[in-house]
Backbone of each chain as nested JSON, in Angstrom:
{
  "chains": [
    {"id": "A", "residues": [
      {"number": 1, "name": "MET", "atoms": {"N": [84.993, -86.701, -19.565], "CA": [85.548, -85.442, -19.024], "C": [85.206, -85.339, -17.564]}},
      {"number": 2, "name": "GLY", "atoms": {"N": [86.136, -84.881, -16.73], "CA": [85.918, -84.767, -15.307], "C": [85.182, -83.55, -14.91]}},
      {"number": 3, "name": "ASN", "atoms": {"N": [84.958, -83.46, -13.589], "CA": [84.284, -82.332, -12.997], "C": [85.102, -81.013, -13.138]}},
      {"number": 4, "name": "VAL", "atoms": {"N": [84.396, -79.905, -13.147], "CA": [85.036, -78.644, -12.8], "C": [84.345, -78.097, -11.574]}},
      {"number": 5, "name": "ILE", "atoms": {"N": [85.029, -77.361, -10.77], "CA": [84.494, -76.865, -9.558], "C": [83.483, -75.772, -9.843]}},
      {"number": 6, "name": "ILE", "atoms": {"N": [82.297, -75.947, -9.358], "CA": [81.26, -74.914, -9.496], "C": [81.031, -74.25, -8.14]}},
      {"number": 7, "name": "TRP", "atoms": {"N": [81.471, -72.987, -8.068], "CA": [81.532, -72.383, -6.721], "C": [80.232, -71.686, -6.384]}},
      {"number": 8, "name": "GLU", "atoms": {"N": [79.812, -71.81, -5.142], "CA": [78.758, -70.98, -4.56], "C": [79.434, -69.612, -4.268]}},
      {"number": 9, "name": "ALA", "atoms": {"N": [78.589, -68.582, -4.104], "CA": [79.079, -67.27, -3.75], "C": [78.493, -66.761, -2.462]}},
      {"number": 10, "name": "GLU", "atoms": {"N": [77.588, -67.471, -1.891], "CA": [76.918, -66.908, -0.718], "C": [76.863, -67.983, 0.405]}},
      {"number": 11, "name": "LEU", "atoms": {"N": [77.347, -67.58, 1.607], "CA": [77.579, -68.538, 2.687], "C": [76.259, -69.263, 3.144]}},
      {"number": 12, "name": "ASN", "atoms": {"N": [75.188, -68.478, 3.31], "CA": [73.953, -69.143, 3.809], "C": [73.415, -70.207, 2.851]}},
      {"number": 13, "name": "LYS", "atoms": {"N": [73.576, -69.918, 1.598], "CA": [73.124, -70.925, 0.557], "C": [74.015, -72.123, 0.686]}},
      {"number": 14, "name": "SER", "atoms": {"N": [75.353, -71.914, 0.848], "CA": [76.239, -73.06, 0.956], "C": [75.958, -73.898, 2.161]}},
      {"number": 15, "name": "LEU", "atoms": {"N": [75.609, -73.246, 3.314], "CA": [75.316, -74.036, 4.56], "C": [73.995, -74.786, 4.296]}},
      {"number": 16, "name": "THR", "atoms": {"N": [73.004, -74.166, 3.681], "CA": [71.805, -74.899, 3.412], "C": [72.07, -76.123, 2.564]}},
      {"number": 17, "name": "ARG", "atoms": {"N": [72.885, -75.972, 1.57], "CA": [73.258, -77.107, 0.702], "C": [74.009, -78.147, 1.472]}},
      {"number": 18, "name": "GLY", "atoms": {"N": [74.897, -77.659, 2.321], "CA": [75.717, -78.588, 3.063], "C": [74.872, -79.463, 4.026]}},
      {"number": 19, "name": "GLN", "atoms": {"N": [73.885, -78.766, 4.638], "CA": [72.979, -79.518, 5.572], "C": [72.133, -80.537, 4.749]}},
      {"number": 20, "name": "ALA", "atoms": {"N": [71.673, -80.146, 3.562], "CA": [70.802, -81.018, 2.781], "C": [71.643, -82.23, 2.216]}},
      {"number": 21, "name": "GLU", "atoms": {"N": [72.913, -81.937, 1.809], "CA": [73.721, -82.97, 1.213], "C": [74.674, -83.652, 2.223]}},
      {"number": 22, "name": "LYS", "atoms": {"N": [74.632, -83.214, 3.491], "CA": [75.489, -83.756, 4.524], "C": [76.998, -83.665, 4.128]}},
      {"number": 23, "name": "LYS", "atoms": {"N": [77.368, -82.466, 3.647], "CA": [78.745, -82.232, 3.213], "C": [79.326, -81.002, 3.985]}},
      {"number": 24, "name": "PRO", "atoms": {"N": [80.639, -81.025, 4.226], "CA": [81.268, -79.843, 4.808], "C": [81.455, -78.802, 3.701]}},
      {"number": 25, "name": "ILE", "atoms": {"N": [81.838, -77.65, 4.221], "CA": [81.902, -76.453, 3.369], "C": [83.427, -76.118, 3.124]}},
      {"number": 26, "name": "LEU", "atoms": {"N": [83.753, -75.923, 1.845], "CA": [85.111, -75.479, 1.481], "C": [85.004, -74.018, 1.201]}},
      {"number": 27, "name": "LEU", "atoms": {"N": [85.489, -73.191, 2.042], "CA": [85.457, -71.702, 1.878], "C": [86.79, -71.168, 1.491]}},
      {"number": 28, "name": "ASP", "atoms": {"N": [86.812, -70.656, 0.247], "CA": [88.046, -70.232, -0.359], "C": [88.043, -68.674, -0.499]}},
      {"number": 29, "name": "PHE", "atoms": {"N": [88.958, -67.987, 0.177], "CA": [89.135, -66.585, 0.015], "C": [90.219, -66.341, -1.035]}},
      {"number": 30, "name": "PHE", "atoms": {"N": [89.906, -65.525, -1.957], "CA": [90.928, -65.321, -3.053], "C": [90.995, -63.851, -3.382]}},
      {"number": 31, "name": "ASN", "atoms": {"N": [92.112, -63.591, -4.079], "CA": [92.386, -62.203, -4.562], "C": [92.661, -62.299, -6.037]}},
      {"number": 32, "name": "PRO", "atoms": {"N": [91.721, -61.829, -6.852], "CA": [91.856, -62.006, -8.33], "C": [92.996, -61.199, -8.886]}},
      {"number": 33, "name": "GLY", "atoms": {"N": [93.475, -60.141, -8.201], "CA": [94.488, -59.284, -8.752], "C": [95.835, -59.887, -8.57]}}
    ]},
    {"id": "B", "residues": [
      {"number": 1, "name": "MET", "atoms": {"N": [96.127, -71.104, -6.886], "CA": [95.095, -72.168, -6.671], "C": [94.156, -72.269, -7.881]}},
      {"number": 2, "name": "GLY", "atoms": {"N": [93.753, -71.13, -8.383], "CA": [92.842, -71.107, -9.48], "C": [93.39, -71.515, -10.783]}},
      {"number": 3, "name": "ALA", "atoms": {"N": [94.821, -71.37, -10.933], "CA": [95.512, -71.746, -12.148], "C": [95.91, -73.208, -12.138]}},
      {"number": 4, "name": "VAL", "atoms": {"N": [96.227, -73.773, -10.974], "CA": [96.875, -75.087, -10.946], "C": [96.046, -76.084, -10.229]}},
      {"number": 5, "name": "THR", "atoms": {"N": [95.648, -75.805, -9.037], "CA": [95.049, -76.805, -8.113], "C": [93.611, -77.026, -8.396]}},
      {"number": 6, "name": "TYR", "atoms": {"N": [92.826, -75.96, -8.49], "CA": [91.424, -76.206, -8.696], "C": [90.984, -76.786, -10.059]}},
      {"number": 7, "name": "PRO", "atoms": {"N": [91.81, -76.529, -11.147], "CA": [91.486, -77.151, -12.434], "C": [91.862, -78.597, -12.467]}},
      {"number": 8, "name": "ASN", "atoms": {"N": [92.666, -79.093, -11.545], "CA": [93.118, -80.416, -11.553], "C": [91.881, -81.317, -11.395]}},
      {"number": 9, "name": "GLU", "atoms": {"N": [91.803, -82.333, -12.266], "CA": [90.635, -83.145, -12.395], "C": [90.342, -83.936, -11.072]}},
      {"number": 10, "name": "LYS", "atoms": {"N": [91.361, -84.475, -10.473], "CA": [91.143, -85.251, -9.227], "C": [90.674, -84.295, -8.096]}},
      {"number": 11, "name": "VAL", "atoms": {"N": [91.277, -83.116, -8.003], "CA": [90.82, -82.148, -7.046], "C": [89.301, -81.694, -7.286]}},
      {"number": 12, "name": "ALA", "atoms": {"N": [88.999, -81.437, -8.513], "CA": [87.655, -80.978, -8.818], "C": [86.636, -82.151, -8.511]}},
      {"number": 13, "name": "ASP", "atoms": {"N": [86.994, -83.318, -8.847], "CA": [86.135, -84.447, -8.548], "C": [85.912, -84.599, -7.066]}},
      {"number": 14, "name": "PHE", "atoms": {"N": [87.011, -84.441, -6.305], "CA": [86.926, -84.598, -4.838], "C": [86.042, -83.447, -4.287]}},
      {"number": 15, "name": "VAL", "atoms": {"N": [86.239, -82.205, -4.66], "CA": [85.53, -81.087, -4.162], "C": [84.056, -81.158, -4.479]}},
      {"number": 16, "name": "MET", "atoms": {"N": [83.763, -81.494, -5.731], "CA": [82.356, -81.531, -6.112], "C": [81.599, -82.724, -5.544]}},
      {"number": 17, "name": "ASN", "atoms": {"N": [82.299, -83.806, -5.269], "CA": [81.588, -85.011, -4.691], "C": [81.547, -85.01, -3.212]}},
      {"number": 18, "name": "ARG", "atoms": {"N": [82.508, -84.285, -2.548], "CA": [82.647, -84.478, -1.081], "C": [82.386, -83.191, -0.295]}},
      {"number": 19, "name": "MET", "atoms": {"N": [82.344, -82.073, -0.965], "CA": [82.162, -80.783, -0.219], "C": [81.263, -79.843, -0.944]}},
      {"number": 20, "name": "VAL", "atoms": {"N": [80.893, -78.762, -0.292], "CA": [80.176, -77.676, -0.881], "C": [81.199, -76.489, -1.016]}},
      {"number": 21, "name": "PRO", "atoms": {"N": [81.603, -76.182, -2.206], "CA": [82.619, -75.125, -2.437], "C": [81.996, -73.753, -2.547]}},
      {"number": 22, "name": "ILE", "atoms": {"N": [82.58, -72.788, -1.847], "CA": [82.189, -71.41, -1.97], "C": [83.439, -70.561, -2.039]}},
      {"number": 23, "name": "GLN", "atoms": {"N": [83.427, -69.581, -2.943], "CA": [84.626, -68.739, -3.198], "C": [84.196, -67.302, -3.015]}},
      {"number": 24, "name": "VAL", "atoms": {"N": [84.949, -66.551, -2.242], "CA": [84.619, -65.16, -2.031], "C": [85.906, -64.309, -2.128]}},
      {"number": 25, "name": "LEU", "atoms": {"N": [85.726, -63.095, -2.377], "CA": [86.87, -62.155, -2.55], "C": [87.475, -61.866, -1.132]}},
      {"number": 26, "name": "SER", "atoms": {"N": [88.826, -61.603, -1.129], "CA": [89.509, -61.401, 0.125], "C": [89.16, -60.031, 0.755]}},
      {"number": 27, "name": "ASP", "atoms": {"N": [88.452, -59.168, 0.048], "CA": [88.056, -57.944, 0.626], "C": [86.576, -57.926, 0.967]}},
      {"number": 28, "name": "SER", "atoms": {"N": [85.926, -59.042, 0.995], "CA": [84.503, -59.13, 1.224], "C": [84.27, -59.032, 2.771]}},
      {"number": 29, "name": "PRO", "atoms": {"N": [83.022, -58.699, 3.157], "CA": [82.711, -58.694, 4.593], "C": [82.905, -60.036, 5.225]}},
      {"number": 30, "name": "LEU", "atoms": {"N": [82.73, -61.126, 4.453], "CA": [82.96, -62.399, 5.044], "C": [84.459, -62.617, 5.428]}},
      {"number": 31, "name": "ALA", "atoms": {"N": [85.334, -62.03, 4.602], "CA": [86.741, -62.15, 4.906], "C": [87.089, -61.379, 6.231]}},
      {"number": 32, "name": "ASP", "atoms": {"N": [86.346, -60.246, 6.473], "CA": [86.528, -59.592, 7.793], "C": [86.027, -60.47, 8.909]}},
      {"number": 33, "name": "GLU", "atoms": {"N": [84.848, -61.107, 8.672], "CA": [84.259, -61.926, 9.657], "C": [85.189, -63.09, 10.078]}},
      {"number": 34, "name": "PHE", "atoms": {"N": [85.874, -63.631, 9.058], "CA": [86.754, -64.772, 9.325], "C": [88.251, -64.269, 9.616]}},
      {"number": 35, "name": "LYS", "atoms": {"N": [88.437, -63.0, 9.692], "CA": [89.732, -62.443, 10.002], "C": [90.82, -62.902, 9.013]}},
      {"number": 36, "name": "VAL", "atoms": {"N": [90.46, -62.867, 7.762], "CA": [91.444, -63.27, 6.682], "C": [92.383, -62.161, 6.443]}},
      {"number": 37, "name": "LYS", "atoms": {"N": [93.67, -62.398, 6.482], "CA": [94.694, -61.4, 6.295], "C": [95.582, -61.634, 5.107]}},
      {"number": 38, "name": "TRP", "atoms": {"N": [95.466, -62.829, 4.484], "CA": [96.332, -63.114, 3.325], "C": [95.628, -64.177, 2.477]}},
      {"number": 39, "name": "THR", "atoms": {"N": [96.019, -64.179, 1.161], "CA": [95.353, -65.217, 0.334], "C": [96.466, -66.039, -0.424]}},
      {"number": 40, "name": "PRO", "atoms": {"N": [96.147, -67.232, -0.809], "CA": [94.822, -67.877, -0.584], "C": [94.71, -68.366, 0.895]}},
      {"number": 41, "name": "THR", "atoms": {"N": [93.515, -68.128, 1.394], "CA": [93.123, -68.729, 2.733], "C": [91.931, -69.703, 2.474]}},
      {"number": 42, "name": "ILE", "atoms": {"N": [92.094, -70.886, 2.921], "CA": [91.013, -71.92, 2.78], "C": [90.563, -72.323, 4.135]}},
      {"number": 43, "name": "VAL", "atoms": {"N": [89.258, -72.275, 4.341], "CA": [88.704, -72.671, 5.635], "C": [87.685, -73.823, 5.412]}},
      {"number": 44, "name": "VAL", "atoms": {"N": [87.795, -74.851, 6.273], "CA": [86.862, -75.939, 6.195], "C": [85.842, -75.703, 7.337]}},
      {"number": 45, "name": "LEU", "atoms": {"N": [84.59, -75.663, 6.959], "CA": [83.523, -75.494, 7.9], "C": [82.629, -76.652, 8.016]}},
      {"number": 46, "name": "ASP", "atoms": {"N": [81.967, -76.911, 9.144], "CA": [80.895, -77.903, 9.146], "C": [79.686, -77.176, 8.581]}},
      {"number": 47, "name": "PHE", "atoms": {"N": [78.61, -77.954, 8.382], "CA": [77.432, -77.384, 7.671], "C": [76.621, -76.469, 8.599]}},
      {"number": 48, "name": "TYR", "atoms": {"N": [77.073, -76.265, 9.832], "CA": [76.481, -75.215, 10.675], "C": [77.239, -73.909, 10.546]}},
      {"number": 49, "name": "GLY", "atoms": {"N": [78.412, -73.959, 9.864], "CA": [79.178, -72.757, 9.659], "C": [80.366, -72.598, 10.617]}},
      {"number": 50, "name": "LYS", "atoms": {"N": [80.594, -73.608, 11.452], "CA": [81.685, -73.565, 12.393], "C": [83.001, -74.006, 11.74]}},
      {"number": 51, "name": "GLU", "atoms": {"N": [84.084, -73.188, 12.002], "CA": [85.439, -73.499, 11.405], "C": [86.139, -74.614, 12.145]}},
      {"number": 52, "name": "HIS", "atoms": {"N": [86.738, -75.502, 11.444], "CA": [87.479, -76.611, 11.985], "C": [88.928, -76.752, 11.474]}},
      {"number": 53, "name": "HIS", "atoms": {"N": [89.158, -76.121, 10.316], "CA": [90.507, -76.326, 9.729], "C": [90.759, -75.158, 8.822]}},
      {"number": 54, "name": "ARG", "atoms": {"N": [91.999, -74.658, 8.745], "CA": [92.358, -73.469, 7.998], "C": [93.759, -73.637, 7.416]}},
      {"number": 55, "name": "THR", "atoms": {"N": [93.939, -73.24, 6.198], "CA": [95.252, -73.159, 5.547], "C": [95.486, -71.798, 4.924]}},
      {"number": 56, "name": "VAL", "atoms": {"N": [96.721, -71.379, 4.949], "CA": [97.097, -70.118, 4.282], "C": [98.241, -70.424, 3.299]}},
      {"number": 57, "name": "GLY", "atoms": {"N": [98.121, -69.972, 2.086], "CA": [99.19, -70.19, 1.114], "C": [98.778, -71.228, 0.132]}},
      {"number": 58, "name": "PHE", "atoms": {"N": [99.687, -71.339, -0.931], "CA": [99.336, -72.25, -2.072], "C": [99.474, -73.723, -1.65]}},
      {"number": 59, "name": "PHE", "atoms": {"N": [98.572, -74.52, -2.11], "CA": [98.617, -75.934, -2.006], "C": [98.562, -76.616, -3.318]}},
      {"number": 60, "name": "PRO", "atoms": {"N": [99.615, -77.357, -3.703], "CA": [99.505, -78.082, -5.002], "C": [98.445, -79.199, -4.934]}},
      {"number": 61, "name": "PRO", "atoms": {"N": [98.022, -79.744, -6.085], "CA": [96.957, -80.729, -6.044], "C": [97.223, -81.879, -5.153]}},
      {"number": 62, "name": "GLU", "atoms": {"N": [98.465, -82.349, -5.074], "CA": [98.783, -83.619, -4.288], "C": [98.735, -83.291, -2.784]}},
      {"number": 63, "name": "GLU", "atoms": {"N": [98.739, -82.056, -2.403], "CA": [98.606, -81.703, -0.987], "C": [97.24, -81.2, -0.617]}},
      {"number": 64, "name": "PHE", "atoms": {"N": [96.487, -80.748, -1.636], "CA": [95.192, -80.155, -1.364], "C": [94.175, -81.175, -0.806]}},
      {"number": 65, "name": "ILE", "atoms": {"N": [94.072, -82.358, -1.483], "CA": [93.079, -83.331, -1.111], "C": [93.388, -83.846, 0.312]}},
      {"number": 66, "name": "PRO", "atoms": {"N": [94.606, -84.236, 0.644], "CA": [94.833, -84.644, 2.037], "C": [94.565, -83.553, 3.047]}},
      {"number": 67, "name": "SER", "atoms": {"N": [94.816, -82.32, 2.719], "CA": [94.501, -81.222, 3.629], "C": [92.966, -81.152, 3.867]}},
      {"number": 68, "name": "MET", "atoms": {"N": [92.188, -81.408, 2.82], "CA": [90.714, -81.342, 2.989], "C": [90.274, -82.577, 3.804]}},
      {"number": 69, "name": "LEU", "atoms": {"N": [90.899, -83.75, 3.562], "CA": [90.501, -84.945, 4.334], "C": [90.81, -84.658, 5.818]}},
      {"number": 70, "name": "LEU", "atoms": {"N": [91.986, -84.014, 6.055], "CA": [92.283, -83.739, 7.502], "C": [91.218, -82.83, 8.052]}},
      {"number": 71, "name": "GLY", "atoms": {"N": [90.777, -81.794, 7.274], "CA": [89.745, -80.937, 7.783], "C": [88.482, -81.694, 8.035]}},
      {"number": 72, "name": "MET", "atoms": {"N": [88.141, -82.57, 7.194], "CA": [86.901, -83.372, 7.353], "C": [86.996, -84.268, 8.579]}},
      {"number": 73, "name": "GLY", "atoms": {"N": [88.135, -84.801, 8.821], "CA": [88.392, -85.598, 10.02], "C": [88.227, -84.754, 11.25]}},
      {"number": 74, "name": "LYS", "atoms": {"N": [88.812, -83.479, 11.176], "CA": [88.718, -82.633, 12.309], "C": [87.26, -82.217, 12.663]}},
      {"number": 75, "name": "ILE", "atoms": {"N": [86.388, -82.178, 11.678], "CA": [85.011, -81.861, 11.919], "C": [84.407, -82.998, 12.816]}},
      {"number": 76, "name": "ASP", "atoms": {"N": [84.689, -84.219, 12.422], "CA": [84.135, -85.366, 13.18], "C": [84.839, -85.465, 14.577]}},
      {"number": 77, "name": "PHE", "atoms": {"N": [86.129, -85.139, 14.595], "CA": [86.872, -85.195, 15.826], "C": [86.3, -84.186, 16.821]}},
      {"number": 78, "name": "ASP", "atoms": {"N": [86.103, -82.972, 16.345], "CA": [85.552, -81.88, 17.204], "C": [84.092, -82.2, 17.66]}},
      {"number": 79, "name": "ALA", "atoms": {"N": [83.372, -83.012, 16.925], "CA": [82.071, -83.448, 17.295], "C": [82.054, -84.712, 18.113]}},
      {"number": 80, "name": "ASP", "atoms": {"N": [83.182, -85.128, 18.535], "CA": [83.298, -86.393, 19.344], "C": [82.905, -87.627, 18.562]}},
      {"number": 81, "name": "GLN", "atoms": {"N": [82.876, -87.531, 17.275], "CA": [82.58, -88.671, 16.391], "C": [83.894, -89.333, 15.971]}},
      {"number": 82, "name": "PHE", "atoms": {"N": [84.487, -89.97, 16.905], "CA": [85.879, -90.379, 16.756], "C": [86.025, -91.539, 15.688]}},
      {"number": 83, "name": "ASN", "atoms": {"N": [85.029, -92.462, 15.648], "CA": [85.185, -93.51, 14.634], "C": [85.032, -92.935, 13.178]}},
      {"number": 84, "name": "ASP", "atoms": {"N": [84.16, -91.927, 13.05], "CA": [84.061, -91.25, 11.732], "C": [85.363, -90.539, 11.397]}},
      {"number": 85, "name": "ALA", "atoms": {"N": [85.96, -89.883, 12.384], "CA": [87.186, -89.146, 12.217], "C": [88.244, -90.133, 11.773]}},
      {"number": 86, "name": "ILE", "atoms": {"N": [88.281, -91.323, 12.384], "CA": [89.302, -92.269, 12.046], "C": [89.201, -92.745, 10.602]}},
      {"number": 87, "name": "ILE", "atoms": {"N": [87.997, -92.857, 10.116], "CA": [87.785, -93.285, 8.689], "C": [88.437, -92.241, 7.77]}},
      {"number": 88, "name": "HIS", "atoms": {"N": [88.263, -90.914, 8.005], "CA": [88.926, -89.881, 7.251], "C": [90.388, -90.027, 7.377]}},
      {"number": 89, "name": "PHE", "atoms": {"N": [90.906, -90.175, 8.581], "CA": [92.356, -90.193, 8.793], "C": [92.989, -91.445, 8.168]}},
      {"number": 90, "name": "ASP", "atoms": {"N": [92.255, -92.605, 8.208], "CA": [92.78, -93.804, 7.611], "C": [92.837, -93.599, 6.079]}},
      {"number": 91, "name": "THR", "atoms": {"N": [91.811, -92.966, 5.492], "CA": [91.828, -92.727, 4.04], "C": [93.014, -91.84, 3.665]}},
      {"number": 92, "name": "LEU", "atoms": {"N": [93.243, -90.79, 4.449], "CA": [94.336, -89.95, 4.128], "C": [95.683, -90.612, 4.169]}},
      {"number": 93, "name": "LEU", "atoms": {"N": [95.859, -91.429, 5.234], "CA": [97.181, -92.051, 5.453], "C": [97.406, -93.207, 4.443]}},
      {"number": 94, "name": "LYS", "atoms": {"N": [96.306, -93.785, 3.97], "CA": [96.424, -94.851, 2.974], "C": [96.712, -94.244, 1.563]}},
      {"number": 95, "name": "GLU", "atoms": {"N": [95.983, -93.154, 1.226], "CA": [96.143, -92.692, -0.105], "C": [97.21, -91.575, -0.242]}},
      {"number": 96, "name": "TYR", "atoms": {"N": [97.562, -90.939, 0.85], "CA": [98.507, -89.801, 0.769], "C": [99.497, -89.901, 1.953]}},
      {"number": 97, "name": "PRO", "atoms": {"N": [100.185, -91.035, 2.112], "CA": [101.054, -91.241, 3.24], "C": [102.224, -90.262, 3.31]}},
      {"number": 98, "name": "LYS", "atoms": {"N": [102.655, -89.724, 2.157], "CA": [103.812, -88.831, 2.167], "C": [103.404, -87.354, 2.181]}},
      {"number": 99, "name": "SER", "atoms": {"N": [102.127, -87.044, 2.332], "CA": [101.656, -85.65, 2.331], "C": [102.115, -84.921, 3.56]}},
      {"number": 100, "name": "ALA", "atoms": {"N": [102.061, -83.63, 3.443], "CA": [102.431, -82.769, 4.541], "C": [101.39, -82.894, 5.698]}},
      {"number": 101, "name": "ALA", "atoms": {"N": [100.177, -83.313, 5.423], "CA": [99.146, -83.498, 6.407], "C": [99.306, -84.81, 7.195]}},
      {"number": 102, "name": "ALA", "atoms": {"N": [100.196, -85.653, 6.753], "CA": [100.251, -87.005, 7.342], "C": [100.689, -86.969, 8.844]}},
      {"number": 103, "name": "PRO", "atoms": {"N": [101.698, -86.205, 9.254], "CA": [102.093, -86.27, 10.672], "C": [100.989, -85.822, 11.593]}},
      {"number": 104, "name": "GLU", "atoms": {"N": [100.317, -84.734, 11.34], "CA": [99.217, -84.284, 12.17], "C": [98.128, -85.316, 12.201]}},
      {"number": 105, "name": "THR", "atoms": {"N": [97.902, -85.942, 10.988], "CA": [96.839, -87.006, 10.951], "C": [97.204, -88.203, 11.769]}},
      {"number": 106, "name": "ILE", "atoms": {"N": [98.402, -88.627, 11.761], "CA": [98.862, -89.733, 12.613], "C": [98.566, -89.387, 14.094]}},
      {"number": 107, "name": "TYR", "atoms": {"N": [98.919, -88.186, 14.489], "CA": [98.685, -87.731, 15.902], "C": [97.197, -87.78, 16.176]}},
      {"number": 108, "name": "LEU", "atoms": {"N": [96.391, -87.117, 15.36], "CA": [94.992, -87.044, 15.676], "C": [94.275, -88.455, 15.545]}},
      {"number": 109, "name": "ARG", "atoms": {"N": [94.797, -89.317, 14.669], "CA": [94.241, -90.677, 14.566], "C": [94.548, -91.4, 15.881]}},
      {"number": 110, "name": "GLY", "atoms": {"N": [95.7, -91.247, 16.457], "CA": [96.016, -91.86, 17.708], "C": [95.146, -91.376, 18.841]}},
      {"number": 111, "name": "VAL", "atoms": {"N": [94.896, -90.044, 18.869], "CA": [94.08, -89.54, 19.881], "C": [92.614, -89.954, 19.684]}},
      {"number": 112, "name": "SER", "atoms": {"N": [92.166, -90.015, 18.435], "CA": [90.826, -90.512, 18.179], "C": [90.621, -91.939, 18.59]}},
      {"number": 113, "name": "ARG", "atoms": {"N": [91.633, -92.718, 18.302], "CA": [91.528, -94.182, 18.732], "C": [91.521, -94.319, 20.236]}},
      {"number": 114, "name": "TYR", "atoms": {"N": [92.299, -93.474, 20.916], "CA": [92.272, -93.437, 22.359], "C": [90.896, -93.045, 22.85]}},
      {"number": 115, "name": "LYS", "atoms": {"N": [90.416, -91.969, 22.309], "CA": [89.107, -91.442, 22.792], "C": [87.989, -92.426, 22.531]}},
      {"number": 116, "name": "ALA", "atoms": {"N": [88.089, -93.19, 21.414], "CA": [87.002, -94.144, 21.107], "C": [87.08, -95.392, 21.955]}},
      {"number": 117, "name": "SER", "atoms": {"N": [88.32, -95.702, 22.519], "CA": [88.518, -97.014, 23.112], "C": [88.897, -96.84, 24.657]}},
      {"number": 118, "name": "HIS", "atoms": {"N": [89.388, -95.646, 24.982], "CA": [89.988, -95.45, 26.378], "C": [91.121, -96.408, 26.66]}},
      {"number": 119, "name": "ASP", "atoms": {"N": [91.774, -96.838, 25.592], "CA": [92.986, -97.6, 25.631], "C": [94.165, -96.739, 25.221]}},
      {"number": 120, "name": "ALA", "atoms": {"N": [95.13, -96.58, 26.022], "CA": [96.264, -95.685, 25.731], "C": [97.244, -96.238, 24.677]}},
      {"number": 121, "name": "LYS", "atoms": {"N": [97.072, -97.516, 24.363], "CA": [98.012, -98.051, 23.401], "C": [98.115, -97.28, 22.08]}},
      {"number": 122, "name": "PRO", "atoms": {"N": [96.956, -96.842, 21.521], "CA": [97.04, -96.073, 20.212], "C": [97.852, -94.804, 20.292]}},
      {"number": 123, "name": "LEU", "atoms": {"N": [97.922, -94.179, 21.527], "CA": [98.745, -93.021, 21.695], "C": [100.196, -93.326, 21.572]}},
      {"number": 124, "name": "LYS", "atoms": {"N": [100.639, -94.384, 22.156], "CA": [102.03, -94.782, 22.084], "C": [102.317, -95.242, 20.648]}},
      {"number": 125, "name": "GLU", "atoms": {"N": [101.406, -95.939, 19.971], "CA": [101.629, -96.336, 18.613], "C": [101.779, -95.112, 17.695]}},
      {"number": 126, "name": "ALA", "atoms": {"N": [100.997, -94.047, 17.951], "CA": [101.082, -92.862, 17.139], "C": [102.51, -92.231, 17.335]}},
      {"number": 127, "name": "TYR", "atoms": {"N": [102.951, -92.165, 18.554], "CA": [104.263, -91.605, 18.855], "C": [105.32, -92.392, 18.169]}},
      {"number": 128, "name": "GLU", "atoms": {"N": [105.223, -93.719, 18.234], "CA": [106.276, -94.584, 17.618], "C": [106.313, -94.415, 16.102]}},
      {"number": 129, "name": "LYS", "atoms": {"N": [105.158, -94.281, 15.487], "CA": [105.067, -94.133, 14.017], "C": [105.65, -92.724, 13.653]}},
      {"number": 130, "name": "LEU", "atoms": {"N": [105.282, -91.733, 14.451], "CA": [105.839, -90.346, 14.139], "C": [107.32, -90.361, 14.292]}},
      {"number": 131, "name": "LYS", "atoms": {"N": [107.824, -90.978, 15.332], "CA": [109.25, -91.043, 15.603], "C": [109.952, -91.74, 14.475]}},
      {"number": 132, "name": "ALA", "atoms": {"N": [109.363, -92.794, 13.966], "CA": [110.026, -93.609, 12.92], "C": [109.935, -92.935, 11.553]}},
      {"number": 133, "name": "ASP", "atoms": {"N": [108.716, -92.369, 11.255], "CA": [108.511, -91.856, 9.849], "C": [108.723, -90.358, 9.714]}},
      {"number": 134, "name": "TYR", "atoms": {"N": [108.407, -89.588, 10.753], "CA": [108.527, -88.139, 10.69], "C": [109.166, -87.633, 11.954]}},
      {"number": 135, "name": "PRO", "atoms": {"N": [110.47, -88.052, 12.176], "CA": [111.109, -87.632, 13.459], "C": [111.305, -86.175, 13.646]}},
      {"number": 136, "name": "ALA", "atoms": {"N": [111.387, -85.396, 12.515], "CA": [111.625, -83.967, 12.648], "C": [110.354, -83.158, 12.737]}},
      {"number": 137, "name": "SER", "atoms": {"N": [109.187, -83.787, 12.601], "CA": [107.968, -83.05, 12.56], "C": [107.57, -82.562, 14.006]}},
      {"number": 138, "name": "GLU", "atoms": {"N": [106.873, -81.461, 14.002], "CA": [106.461, -80.884, 15.316], "C": [105.48, -81.899, 16.007]}},
      {"number": 139, "name": "TRP", "atoms": {"N": [104.792, -82.77, 15.24], "CA": [103.863, -83.693, 15.79], "C": [104.554, -84.847, 16.518]}},
      {"number": 140, "name": "ALA", "atoms": {"N": [105.752, -85.164, 16.008], "CA": [106.519, -86.166, 16.809], "C": [106.887, -85.626, 18.185]}},
      {"number": 141, "name": "LYS", "atoms": {"N": [107.25, -84.293, 18.18], "CA": [107.616, -83.671, 19.486], "C": [106.35, -83.653, 20.398]}},
      {"number": 142, "name": "ARG", "atoms": {"N": [105.215, -83.271, 19.809], "CA": [103.995, -83.145, 20.646], "C": [103.623, -84.491, 21.25]}},
      {"number": 143, "name": "ALA", "atoms": {"N": [103.98, -85.563, 20.536], "CA": [103.566, -86.923, 20.951], "C": [104.618, -87.518, 21.888]}},
      {"number": 144, "name": "GLU", "atoms": {"N": [105.699, -86.868, 22.146], "CA": [106.804, -87.467, 22.938], "C": [106.33, -88.023, 24.275]}},
      {"number": 145, "name": "PRO", "atoms": {"N": [105.436, -87.382, 24.993], "CA": [104.993, -87.928, 26.289], "C": [104.36, -89.295, 26.168]}},
      {"number": 146, "name": "TYR", "atoms": {"N": [103.738, -89.583, 25.005], "CA": [103.062, -90.84, 24.813], "C": [104.037, -92.004, 24.735]}},
      {"number": 147, "name": "GLY", "atoms": {"N": [105.302, -91.671, 24.393], "CA": [106.31, -92.731, 24.418], "C": [106.607, -93.327, 25.742]}},
      {"number": 148, "name": "LEU", "atoms": {"N": [106.18, -92.655, 26.842], "CA": [106.381, -93.153, 28.153], "C": [105.221, -94.027, 28.631]}},
      {"number": 149, "name": "LEU", "atoms": {"N": [104.167, -94.134, 27.858], "CA": [102.956, -94.926, 28.24], "C": [103.335, -96.415, 28.243]}}
    ]}
  ]
}
């Protein structure tokens, strides 16, 4: 079974992860309605 | 995006292996900070938080990954890491040559090769490829002066 996307919800945490993992950030703005 | 593109296995694999994904509501303070006016809006940031690539509107799975590869190439391009940018652009053009991101990628690949070598030949090659493969694209028009090199 393949991956599912596990989203972060907080930008600073995402940037910290990005720096640690040397990865860019995918920032998705969405409207659930 | 949430119903079609993000559940796609190839997209999910790409995102989880190559990026840090964050999803926020369009009425959040972060949306104001990034001046988001419509959804879906997708922004590619470097890990310092600087924006390098943005899309507005739906992207099907076959267009989403090349758009992200273009964004990743732009991060390296903007950091003057031209050889790293070329790797992303080459991957995109090899795996997704018919994608909507391809013409811009051909253009930026030519510029990156020029910046890395200071040889103008890649600029002319980029124009010739755009003229041959994507003659109606805006990137073919932007590259027209390179045809005179």
